[in-house]
C-alpha positions in Angstrom: -6.7 15.3 -13.5 -6.7 17.3 -16.6 -4.5 20.3 -17.2 -7.5 22.6 -16.6 -7.8 21.4 -13.0 -4.2 21.7 -12.1 -3.6 25.2 -13.5 -7.0 26.6 -12.4 -7.7 27.9 -15.9 -11.2 27.4 -17.2 -11.7 28.2 -20.9 -14.4 30.6 -21.8 -16.3 30.0 -25.0 -17.8 32.9 -26.8 -20.2 30.9 -29.0 -21.8 27.5 -29.3 -19.9 27.0 -32.5 -16.5 27.2 -30.8 -17.7 24.9 -28.1 -19.0 22.4 -30.6 -15.7 22.5 -32.5 -13.9 21.8 -29.3 -16.3 19.0 -28.4 -15.9 17.4 -31.8 -12.2 17.0 -31.4 -13.0 14.4 -28.7 -11.6 13.7 -25.3 -8.0 14.3 -26.4 -8.7 18.0 -26.3 -8.2 19.2 -22.7 -11.1 21.6 -23.0 -13.8 19.1 -24.1 -15.4 18.9 -20.6 -15.7 22.7 -20.4 -17.2 22.8 -23.9 -19.7 20.1 -23.0 -20.7 22.0 -19.8 -21.0 25.3 -21.8 -23.3 23.6 -24.3 -25.4 21.9 -21.6 -25.9 25.2 -19.8 -27.3 26.7 -22.9 -29.3 23.7 -24.2 -33.0 23.6 -24.5 -34.9 21.6 -21.9 -35.8 19.0 -24.5 -32.2 18.5 -25.4 -31.2 18.2 -21.7 -33.9 15.5 -21.4 -32.6 13.7 -24.4 -29.0 13.7 -23.1 -30.2 12.4 -19.7 -32.1 9.6 -21.4 -29.1 8.7 -23.6 -26.9 8.6 -20.6 -29.3 6.3 -18.7 -29.5 4.0 -21.7 -25.7 3.8 -21.9 -25.4 3.1 -18.2 -28.0 0.3 -18.5 -26.1 -1.1 -21.5 -22.8 -1.0 -19.6 -24.6 -2.8 -16.7 -25.8 -5.5 -19.0 -22.3 -5.9 -20.5 -20.8 -6.2 -17.0 -23.4 -8.9 -16.1 -22.6 -10.9 -19.3 -18.9 -10.6 -18.5 -19.5 -12.0 -15.0 -21.4 -14.9 -16.4 -18.7 -15.7 -18.8 -16.1 -15.5 -16.0 -18.1 -17.9 -13.9 -18.3 -20.3 -16.9 -14.6 -20.1 -17.3 -14.1 -21.1 -13.7 -15.6 -24.5 -14.4 -12.9 -27.1 -15.0 -12.6 -27.3 -18.7 -9.3 -28.7 -19.8 -8.6 -28.8 -23.5 -5.6 -30.8 -24.4 -4.4 -30.0 -28.0 -1.2 -31.9 -28.0 0.6 -33.2 -31.0 1.3 -36.9 -31.3 4.9 -36.5 -30.1 3.7 -34.7 -27.0 1.1 -37.4 -26.3 3.9 -40.0 -26.7 6.0 -38.1 -24.2 3.1 -37.9 -21.7 2.4 -41.6 -22.1 6.1 -42.5 -21.5 6.2 -40.3 -18.4 3.1 -41.9 -17.1 4.4 -45.4 -17.8 7.7 -44.4 -16.1 5.8 -43.1 -13.0 3.7 -46.3 -12.7 6.9 -48.4 -13.1 8.6 -46.4 -10.3 5.5 -46.9 -8.0 5.5 -50.7 -8.7 9.3 -50.9 -8.0 8.8 -49.0 -4.7 6.0 -51.2 -3.6 7.9 -54.4 -4.7 11.0 -53.3 -2.7 8.9 -52.4 0.3 7.2 -55.8 0.4 10.5 -57.6 0.0 12.0 -55.7 2.9 8.9 -56.3 5.0 9.2 -60.1 4.6 
């Protein structure tokens, strides 16, 4: 909630110029919403129609961006493993694999000897 909502104070603009100056400062100004409402109340019907059209276009663009993000996320869920190891890391992985295989062979060999 903005500070306007908590204190109950609603700024009153005496002219469109002061409301425009407030609106140009951006959303960091706590009165930007009141300035926008003041200007929309006094806007010509054509301007209101243009604002509605621009809002609809932005909403559709956001919807398309969301859809594209969902597609990208789905593509990322596919198993795509990229291993960019240095030669030393590959050597370490190979040694660990060889050690694991040697351990399995030793376990199987001892199991067959005890079974006999």
